[in-house]
C-alpha positions in Angstrom: -10.9 -23.3 -70.7 -7.6 -25.2 -70.8 -4.6 -24.9 -73.1 -1.5 -27.2 -73.9 1.8 -25.9 -73.6 4.8 -27.4 -75.3 8.2 -26.6 -73.9 11.6 -28.0 -76.0 15.1 -27.6 -74.3 18.0 -28.4 -76.4 21.6 -28.9 -74.6 25.1 -29.6 -76.2 26.8 -32.2 -74.4 30.2 -31.3 -73.2 31.4 -35.2 -74.3 31.2 -34.4 -77.9 28.1 -37.0 -77.7 24.8 -36.3 -79.4 22.7 -33.4 -78.3 20.3 -33.5 -75.9 16.6 -33.2 -76.6 14.0 -32.5 -73.6 10.3 -32.4 -74.7 7.4 -31.5 -72.3 4.0 -31.0 -72.8 1.6 -29.4 -70.2 -1.9 -29.4 -70.2 -2.8 -26.1 -68.0 -5.7 -24.0 -66.8 -5.2 -20.3 -66.2 -3.5 -20.8 -62.8 -2.2 -24.6 -62.4 -0.6 -27.3 -64.4 -2.9 -30.1 -64.2 -0.6 -32.8 -65.8 2.0 -33.5 -68.0 1.0 -35.1 -71.1 4.2 -36.3 -72.7 7.7 -36.4 -71.5 10.7 -37.7 -73.3 14.1 -38.1 -72.4 17.6 -37.9 -74.1 16.7 -39.0 -77.5 19.4 -40.8 -78.8 18.2 -43.5 -81.3 18.9 -40.8 -83.8 22.7 -40.8 -83.6 24.6 -37.9 -84.9 26.9 -38.6 -88.2 30.3 -39.3 -86.8 28.7 -41.7 -83.9 27.0 -43.5 -86.6 30.0 -44.2 -88.7 31.7 -45.5 -85.4 28.7 -47.6 -84.7 28.8 -49.1 -88.0 32.4 -49.7 -87.5 31.7 -51.5 -84.0 29.1 -53.7 -85.7 31.4 -54.8 -88.6 34.4 -55.5 -86.0 32.2 -57.6 -83.6 30.6 -59.5 -86.4 34.1 -60.3 -87.6 35.4 -61.5 -84.6 32.5 -64.0 -84.4 33.5 -65.1 -88.1 37.1 -65.2 -87.4 36.4 -67.6 -84.1 33.8 -69.9 -86.1 36.2 -70.5 -89.0 39.2 -71.0 -86.9 38.1 -73.1 -84.0 34.9 -74.3 -85.7 31.3 -75.0 -83.7 31.5 -74.3 -80.0 31.8 -77.9 -78.2 29.3 -78.5 -75.2 32.0 -78.9 -73.2 33.4 -75.3 -73.8 30.2 -74.3 -72.5 28.9 -76.7 -69.7 28.6 -75.7 -66.0 30.3 -73.5 -64.6 31.7 -72.0 -67.8 28.5 -71.1 -68.8 27.6 -69.0 -65.5 30.8 -67.5 -65.4 30.3 -65.9 -68.8 26.8 -64.8 -67.8 27.9 -63.0 -64.5 30.6 -61.5 -66.4 28.4 -60.3 -69.4 25.8 -59.0 -66.9 27.9 -57.3 -64.6 30.1 -55.6 -66.8 27.1 -54.1 -68.7 25.6 -52.7 -65.5 28.9 -51.0 -64.5 28.8 -50.0 -68.0 25.6 -48.4 -67.2 26.4 -46.7 -63.9 29.4 -45.3 -65.2 28.9 -44.2 -68.8 25.2 -44.7 -69.1 24.5 -41.8 -71.4 27.1 -42.0 -73.8 25.5 -43.0 -77.2 27.1 -46.4 -77.8 25.6 -47.8 -74.5 22.4 -45.9 -75.1 22.7 -47.4 -78.8 23.0 -50.9 -77.3 19.8 -50.6 -74.9 17.8 -48.9 -77.5 15.2 -50.1 -79.4 16.6 -50.5 -82.7 19.1 -52.8 -81.3 16.5 -55.2 -79.7 15.0 -55.1 -83.2 18.3 -56.3 -85.6 19.0 -58.7 -82.4 15.6 -60.5 -82.8 16.1 -60.5 -86.3 19.5 -62.1 -85.8 18.7 -64.6 -83.3 15.4 -65.6 -85.3 17.1 -65.9 -88.6 20.0 -68.3 -87.0 17.3 -70.3 -85.8 15.6 -70.8 -88.8 18.5 -71.1 -91.2 19.3 -74.5 -90.6 15.7 -75.5 -92.4 16.5 -73.2 -95.5 19.7 -74.5 -96.1 19.6 -77.9 -98.2 21.5 -81.1 -96.5 24.0 -81.2 -99.7 24.7 -77.6 -99.1 25.2 -78.0 -95.6 28.0 -80.7 -95.9 29.8 -78.9 -98.3 33.2 -77.5 -96.6 32.2 -73.6 -97.0 29.3 -74.3 -94.8 30.7 -76.6 -92.1 33.5 -73.8 -92.0 30.9 -71.3 -90.9 28.8 -73.5 -89.0 25.9 -73.8 -91.1 25.2 -77.4 -90.5 24.5 -76.6 -86.7 24.0 -73.0 -87.0 22.8 -72.8 -83.4 26.1 -74.0 -82.0 28.0 -71.7 -84.1 30.1 -68.6 -82.6 28.2 -66.5 -85.0 24.7 -67.1 -83.3 26.4 -67.3 -79.6 27.4 -63.6 -80.8 24.1 -62.7 -81.8 22.7 -64.6 -78.4 25.1 -62.2 -76.5 23.6 -59.4 -78.3 20.1 -60.2 -77.3 20.8 -60.8 -73.8 22.8 -57.1 -73.4 20.3 -55.1 -75.1 17.5 -57.2 -72.9 19.4 -56.5 -69.7 20.3 -53.2 -70.6 16.8 -52.4 -71.5 15.5 -53.9 -67.8 18.4 -52.1 -66.0 17.1 -48.3 -67.7 13.3 -48.9 -67.3 13.6 -50.1 -64.0 14.5 -46.6 -62.5 11.3 -45.2 -64.2 8.0 -45.0 -62.7 5.3 -45.7 -62.4 4.9 -48.9 -64.2 8.2 -50.0 -64.8 7.5 -53.3 -63.0 5.3 -54.4 -65.0 7.5 -53.7 -67.6 10.6 -55.4 -65.9 8.5 -58.5 -65.0 7.8 -59.1 -68.9 11.5 -58.5 -69.9 13.2 -60.2 -67.2 11.1 -63.3 -67.7 12.3 -63.0 -71.8 15.7 -62.7 -70.7 15.6 -65.6 -68.3 14.1 -67.8 -71.0 16.5 -67.1 -73.5 19.7 -67.6 -71.2 18.4 -70.9 -70.0 17.3 -72.0 -73.2 21.1 -71.0 -74.6 23.9 -71.0 -72.1 22.0 -73.7 -70.0 21.9 -76.3 -73.6 25.6 -77.7 -72.7 23.9 -79.0 -69.7 21.2 -81.0 -71.4 22.1 -84.5 -72.2 20.0 -87.2 -73.8 21.0 -91.1 -73.8 19.3 -93.7 -75.2 18.4 -96.8 -73.4 17.7 -100.5 -74.4 15.7 -102.0 -71.3 15.8 -105.7 -71.9 13.4 -108.2 -70.2 14.7 -109.6 -67.2 18.3 -108.4 -67.6 19.4 -105.3 -66.1 20.8 -102.4 -67.8 23.7 -100.0 -66.7 24.5 -98.1 -69.8 23.0 -95.0 -72.0 24.3 -94.1 -75.5 24.3 -90.6 -76.7 23.1 -89.3 -80.1 27.0 -90.2 -81.6 26.9 -93.9 -80.1 29.3 -93.3 -77.2 28.1 -95.5 -74.1 27.7 -93.5 -70.7 26.9 -95.3 -67.4 23.9 -94.6 -66.0 25.0 -95.0 -62.2 21.8 -97.4 -61.7 20.2 -100.3 -63.4 17.1 -100.4 -65.2 15.2 -103.7 -65.8 11.8 -103.8 -68.1 9.4 -106.5 -66.1 6.4 -106.3 -68.3 5.2 -104.5 -71.6 1.6 -103.6 -73.1 0.8 -102.4 -76.4 -2.9 -101.6 -77.7 -4.1 -101.1 -81.4 -6.1 -99.1 -83.7 -8.7 -100.9 -85.7 -6.3 -100.1 -89.0 -3.4 -101.8 -86.9 -1.5 -98.8 -85.4 -0.2 -98.4 -82.3 -2.8 -96.4 -80.1 -0.9 -96.6 -76.8 2.2 -98.6 -75.0 3.3 -98.5 -71.5 6.0 -100.5 -69.9 6.7 -101.7 -66.1 10.3 -101.3 -65.1 12.3 -102.6 -61.8 14.7 -99.4 -60.8 16.5 -98.4 -57.7 13.3 -96.6 -56.3 10.8 -99.8 -57.2 8.7 -100.7 -60.0 7.8 -97.7 -62.4 5.3 -97.7 -65.1 6.1 -95.1 -67.9 4.0 -94.6 -71.4 4.6 -92.2 -73.9 3.7 -88.7 -72.0 4.2 -90.1 -68.4 7.9 -90.3 -68.0 9.3 -91.5 -64.5 10.7 -88.5 -62.7 13.6 -89.9 -61.1 15.3 -86.5 -59.6 14.3 -82.8 -60.0 16.6 -82.6 -63.4 16.0 -86.0 -64.7 13.4 -88.2 -66.7 13.3 -91.3 -68.4 10.7 -91.4 -71.2 9.4 -94.4 -73.2 10.3 -93.8 -76.8 9.6 -97.3 -78.7 10.1 -100.9 -78.5 10.3 -103.9 -81.0 7.2 -103.1 -83.4 7.6 -106.4 -85.3 6.9 -108.1 -81.8 4.5 -106.2 -80.9 2.9 -107.0 -77.5 5.8 -109.8 -77.2 8.4 -107.0 -77.3 11.3 -108.5 -75.2 12.5 -104.9 -74.9 11.8 -101.4 -75.1 13.9 -98.0 -76.0 13.8 -95.7 -73.2 15.4 -92.1 -73.3 16.8 -90.5 -70.2 16.9 -86.5 -70.3 19.0 -84.6 -67.5 17.8 -80.8 -68.0 18.9 -79.0 -64.8 17.9 -75.5 -66.7 14.2 -76.4 -67.1 12.7 -75.1 -63.9 14.4 -72.0 -65.0 12.9 -72.0 -68.5 9.5 -72.7 -67.0 10.3 -69.4 -64.6 11.0 -67.4 -67.4 7.9 -68.4 -69.4 5.3 -67.5 -66.4 7.1 -64.0 -65.7 7.3 -63.0 -69.3 3.2 -64.2 -69.9 2.6 -62.5 -66.5 4.3 -58.8 -67.2 2.4 -59.2 -70.9 -1.1 -59.6 -68.8 -0.3 -57.0 -66.6 0.7 -54.7 -69.1 -1.9 -55.4 -71.2 -4.6 -54.6 -68.5 -2.8 -51.7 -66.9 -2.9 -50.5 -70.7 -6.6 -51.0 -71.0 -7.3 -49.5 -67.3 -5.2 -46.2 -68.1 -6.6 -46.1 -71.3 -10.6 -45.7 -69.9 -9.0 -43.0 -67.6 -7.5 -40.6 -70.3 -10.7 -41.2 -72.5 -12.7 -40.2 -69.0 -10.3 -37.0 -68.3 -10.5 -36.1 -72.2 -14.7 -35.8 -71.5 -14.1 -34.4 -68.8 -11.7 -31.4 -70.4 -14.5 -31.2 -73.3 -17.3 -30.0 -71.0 -17.3 -26.1 -71.0 
């Protein structure tokens, strides 16, 4: 015969924070405890009334600071957020939160920042920020109010940056909190660290990503590229178009096209989905050509992309997928084990 026993302890903290509740549920026979069915530690997701008001006030101040910075400074210029400033801000954020967790990790505001509710709110804010540009009409986005609030390019606004910082801080504290728990914390940490690395590389590394259009002419070396604003930039090397070829479908639309270009590394053949990998962070893509001339085109348009954070992004995606798969298969394994234990306990 097996029996369930539940033990609930209530403790009022001396630091005036929310009370601590610990729930232990045991499966016991007449002599020994077989195993602990459930254990929950400090239930801080439900805040006390006073702390809830303080949390709302802190959130309002956080949003107000973002709005004031956006109205006063406008959107974040890429030069402000480029290396090494982005790395410095990231290190200060992560180290500061780690120290806060170790020193005052049991305080309600730190627990709130590391809670699942904060994760949901942060994810909703970031997702909404990524989609807001598609829901704002072009005519409205060009208005003075929308430009002041950064709605014309919301992902580079101070408001969106504060949302990203909130999400990164929450993910980091979740990883730190769960890394101290056993037995399957490393699978959880692998998944969440992957998500954290992916978000960090996409946002903090965005300012280090550069794109230039290059018009490569037949037999004439090209040394310049142009950004989205039309500003010329030196390439540091020369590109010359040697040959160009294009094939067409029966209806006359282009099926495929490629170009042979002379570079500092010799002759390179590039096509639409096969760029020239000049270095670990730089790729040159074939973008377009003189469609009126067709196969006789005397120039082609290339796109030079410098993206030093791309391998960090790939690493984060691999870790995220790997952690999710490990959690999935581990969950199925433990589910089957728990079913077998339940069947064994049902036997007379």
